[in-house]
C-alpha positions in Angstrom: 148.3 44.2 -36.9 148.4 41.5 -39.5 147.1 41.0 -43.0 144.8 38.0 -43.2 144.2 36.0 -46.4 140.7 37.2 -47.2 139.7 37.6 -50.8 138.8 41.3 -51.3 137.4 42.2 -54.7 138.3 45.9 -54.1 141.9 44.8 -54.5 143.1 46.1 -51.1 144.4 44.3 -48.0 142.3 43.1 -45.1 144.0 43.8 -41.8 143.2 42.2 -38.4 143.9 43.3 -34.9 142.9 41.7 -31.6 141.7 44.8 -29.8 141.0 48.3 -31.0 139.1 51.3 -29.6 136.9 50.8 -32.6 137.5 49.6 -36.2 136.1 53.0 -37.3 138.9 54.8 -35.4 141.4 52.4 -36.9 140.1 53.1 -40.4 140.5 56.8 -39.9 144.1 56.3 -38.9 144.6 54.2 -42.0 143.1 56.9 -44.2 145.6 59.4 -42.7 148.3 56.9 -43.6 147.1 56.9 -47.2 145.9 53.4 -47.2 144.2 52.3 -50.4 140.5 52.5 -51.4 138.8 49.3 -50.2 141.1 48.6 -47.3 139.4 46.7 -44.5 140.2 46.5 -40.8 138.7 43.8 -38.6 139.1 43.2 -34.9 138.2 40.6 -32.3 137.1 43.2 -29.8 136.2 46.9 -29.7 136.7 48.7 -26.5 134.5 51.6 -27.6 132.5 50.3 -30.5 129.5 52.4 -31.4 126.5 52.3 -33.6 124.1 54.9 -34.9 123.2 57.7 -32.5 126.4 56.9 -30.6 124.8 53.8 -29.1 127.4 51.3 -27.7 127.9 48.1 -29.7 128.0 45.3 -27.2 130.4 42.5 -28.3 132.1 39.5 -26.8 135.8 39.0 -27.6 136.3 37.0 -30.8 132.6 36.1 -31.2 131.4 38.6 -33.8 132.4 40.0 -37.1 133.5 43.6 -36.6 135.1 45.6 -39.5 135.3 48.9 -41.2 136.0 49.5 -44.9 137.8 52.7 -46.1 136.5 54.0 -49.4 138.2 57.0 -51.1 136.4 59.4 -53.6 137.7 62.4 -55.4 134.6 64.4 -54.7 131.6 64.2 -52.4 129.3 63.9 -55.4 131.1 60.6 -56.4 129.9 58.9 -53.2 127.2 56.3 -54.2 123.7 57.4 -53.0 122.1 55.6 -50.1 125.4 53.9 -49.3 124.4 52.8 -45.8 121.2 51.2 -47.1 123.0 49.5 -49.9 125.6 48.2 -47.5 122.7 46.7 -45.5 121.4 45.2 -48.7 124.8 43.7 -49.4 125.0 42.2 -45.9 121.5 40.7 -46.2 122.4 39.0 -49.5 125.8 37.8 -48.1 124.1 36.2 -45.1 121.9 34.2 -47.4 125.0 33.3 -49.6 126.8 32.2 -46.5 123.9 30.2 -45.1 121.2 29.3 -47.6 119.0 28.2 -44.7 118.5 31.9 -44.0 116.9 32.6 -47.3 113.6 34.4 -46.7 114.5 35.1 -43.1 116.6 38.3 -43.6 115.3 41.8 -43.9 116.8 45.3 -44.1 115.5 47.8 -41.5 115.7 51.5 -42.5 118.2 53.1 -42.2 121.0 50.8 -41.0 120.1 47.5 -39.5 119.8 43.9 -40.8 117.1 41.8 -39.1 116.8 38.0 -38.9 113.8 35.9 -37.9 113.9 32.3 -36.7 112.2 29.8 -39.0 108.5 29.7 -38.2 108.8 32.8 -36.0 107.6 36.2 -37.3 109.5 38.1 -34.6 112.6 39.6 -36.2 115.6 40.8 -34.2 118.7 42.8 -35.1 121.6 40.7 -36.3 123.8 43.4 -37.9 124.2 47.1 -37.8 126.0 49.6 -40.2 127.5 52.9 -39.3 128.7 55.2 -42.2 130.8 58.3 -41.6 132.5 60.6 -44.1 134.9 63.5 -44.0 133.8 64.7 -47.5 136.0 62.4 -49.6 136.8 59.4 -47.5 133.9 57.2 -46.5 134.1 54.8 -43.6 131.6 51.9 -43.5 131.5 50.1 -40.2 129.7 46.8 -40.0 129.0 44.6 -37.0 127.4 41.1 -37.3 126.4 39.0 -34.3 127.9 35.7 -35.2 128.6 33.4 -32.2 127.6 35.5 -29.2 124.9 33.7 -27.3 124.1 36.1 -24.5 123.3 39.8 -24.5 122.7 42.4 -21.8 119.2 42.4 -20.5 118.2 45.5 -22.4 119.1 43.9 -25.7 117.8 40.3 -25.2 114.5 41.0 -26.9 116.1 43.0 -29.7 119.3 41.2 -30.7 120.0 37.9 -32.3 123.2 36.1 -33.4 123.6 33.8 -36.3 124.3 30.9 -33.9 120.7 31.2 -32.5 119.5 30.4 -36.0 122.4 28.1 -37.0 123.3 26.2 -33.9 126.3 24.4 -35.4 128.0 27.7 -36.2 131.2 28.8 -34.5 133.3 31.9 -34.3 135.6 30.7 -37.1 132.7 31.5 -39.5 133.5 35.3 -39.2 136.0 35.4 -41.9 134.2 33.3 -44.5 131.2 35.5 -43.9 133.4 38.6 -44.4 134.4 37.3 -47.8 130.8 37.0 -48.8 130.0 40.5 -47.6 132.9 42.0 -49.5 131.8 40.2 -52.7 128.2 41.6 -52.3 129.4 45.0 -51.2 131.6 45.3 -54.3 128.7 44.5 -56.5 126.3 46.9 -54.8 128.4 50.0 -54.6 131.5 49.6 -56.9 130.1 48.3 -60.2 129.9 51.0 -62.9 126.5 52.5 -63.0 126.3 52.3 -66.8 126.4 48.5 -66.5 123.6 48.4 -64.0 120.1 49.7 -63.7 120.6 52.7 -61.5 117.4 51.7 -59.5 118.2 48.0 -59.2 119.3 48.4 -55.6 115.9 50.0 -54.8 114.1 47.2 -56.4 116.1 44.6 -54.5 115.7 46.5 -51.3 112.0 46.8 -51.7 111.7 43.1 -51.7 113.3 42.7 -48.3 112.5 46.0 -46.6 111.5 45.4 -43.0 107.9 46.4 -42.3 107.1 47.3 -45.9 103.3 47.5 -46.3 102.7 47.5 -42.6 101.5 50.2 -40.2 104.6 51.6 -38.5 105.4 54.3 -35.9 108.2 56.6 -37.0 110.0 59.2 -34.9 110.8 62.0 -37.3 113.9 64.1 -36.9 117.0 64.0 -34.7 117.6 61.5 -31.9 115.1 61.7 -29.1 112.5 63.3 -31.3 108.9 63.0 -29.9 107.4 63.9 -33.3 105.8 60.5 -33.9 104.1 59.6 -37.2 101.9 56.6 -37.7 101.3 55.3 -41.2 102.0 52.7 -43.8 105.6 52.1 -44.8 105.6 52.3 -48.6 109.2 51.9 -49.6 112.5 53.7 -50.3 113.0 56.9 -52.4 115.8 57.4 -55.0 118.2 58.9 -52.4 117.4 56.3 -49.7 114.7 58.3 -48.0 111.9 56.4 -46.2 108.4 56.7 -47.8 105.4 56.6 -45.5 101.7 57.4 -46.1 100.7 59.1 -42.8 97.5 58.0 -41.2 94.5 59.9 -42.5 96.4 61.0 -45.6 96.5 59.7 -49.2 100.0 60.8 -50.4 103.3 59.4 -49.3 105.8 61.6 -47.6 109.6 61.2 -47.6 111.8 61.3 -44.5 115.6 61.5 -44.4 116.2 61.4 -40.6 114.5 59.6 -37.9 113.9 56.0 -36.6 111.3 53.3 -36.8 109.9 52.5 -33.4 109.6 48.7 -33.6 110.5 47.5 -30.1 
């Protein structure tokens, strides 16, 4: 384990390891060791990286940005609302800060993915995923961004994209400059005092880059594997991060807190 010279506006160290079971597991160990709010752990490779619904996160050694941030709160009520979505928003902005050529090509997919489309191509694929876990006070935000990985397993080839596919001159060394951009945006999105910000500003920003907004979508409502499918127009995001959809044949929007958009 080493501390790397990454600027972290949270005022905590950024640690790096070559191989971990997962950065999420490492962050939990750091929490038990009383590491500070805002501590970050990155890794070149995760042996058991996972995403939402316990899906495995496929990663090549040293090719992607993999990290988890530890956030500490006195009470559960202090945790910022919609923290996963707001992290996705921060990542989407950071990608454009890092590579202005991506402006207009980055979207946030509810509830935890960041999508990128190639210039001139309306097909968007997943470039980053977020996994948020909490033990009631500590929050662990895991982020994975496909940076320089060119090949994916067959089942992911039509769904995943790396930055290098859109930015051909990119290399794996871009991981840490990108991390700095993400930390800057993440600090602004979730750490700034609410009395200095419009409390709905994140919703407004997210609305402008919400994947499939205004389009007819199919939504699987409920727990993983649910066959309760709803077709309707995706309207936006509610105050707590819930997804708003007007079901087909109805006039009023309904809110959903669990489920998944079926887009592949």
